[in-house]
C-alpha positions in Angstrom: 0.0 0.0 0.0 1.5 3.4 -0.9 2.4 5.7 2.0 -0.3 8.3 1.1 -3.0 5.7 0.9 -1.9 4.1 4.3 -2.1 7.6 6.0 -5.6 8.2 4.6 -6.8 4.7 5.6 -5.2 4.9 9.1 -6.6 8.4 9.9 -10.1 8.0 8.4 -12.6 9.4 10.9 -9.9 11.0 13.0 -9.1 14.7 13.6 -5.6 16.1 13.4 -4.3 18.4 16.1 -1.2 20.0 17.5 -0.5 20.8 21.1 0.8 24.0 22.6 4.1 22.2 23.0 4.3 21.3 19.3 3.3 17.6 19.4 1.2 16.4 16.6 -1.6 13.8 17.0 -5.0 12.4 16.0 -8.1 12.1 18.0 -11.8 11.5 17.8 -13.6 13.5 15.1 -15.4 15.6 17.8 -12.1 16.8 19.4 -12.1 20.5 20.0 -9.6 23.3 20.5 -8.9 23.4 24.2 -9.2 19.7 24.9 -6.4 18.4 27.1 -4.0 15.5 26.4 -3.8 13.3 29.4 -1.6 10.2 30.0 -3.1 8.0 32.7 -0.6 5.8 34.7 -0.3 2.4 33.1 -2.1 3.5 29.8 -0.5 2.7 26.5 -1.9 5.8 24.8 -2.9 9.3 25.7 -6.5 10.4 26.1 -8.3 13.7 25.4 -10.2 15.3 28.2 -12.5 18.3 28.0 -13.1 20.7 30.9 -16.7 20.5 32.1 -17.6 22.7 35.1 -15.4 21.6 37.9 -14.5 18.3 36.3 -13.5 16.8 33.0 -15.2 14.7 30.3 -13.4 11.9 28.6 -13.4 12.8 24.9 -11.6 9.6 23.7 -8.3 8.0 23.0 -5.6 9.7 20.9 -2.4 9.1 19.1 0.3 11.7 19.9 3.7 11.3 18.2 6.3 11.3 21.0 3.8 10.4 23.8 3.1 6.8 23.0 3.9 3.6 25.0 5.6 5.4 27.9 7.8 7.7 25.8 7.2 10.4 28.4 7.5 9.8 32.1 6.9 12.2 34.9 
């Protein structure tokens, strides 16, 4: 499969985003500007959260280049 076709197939139904720190990623199609990338302890992938009153809503899983599979610890 050509690279361009693989990218289109793998990102179908996903939204592209960049973080304030310059990371690039994909998330659910309903992701919005202002959603927060969160890495839960033990998780293999980051998640997007959205501020909702005094708490947060889980928007969905994401792929963030440089933040996958424990690449960031802290």
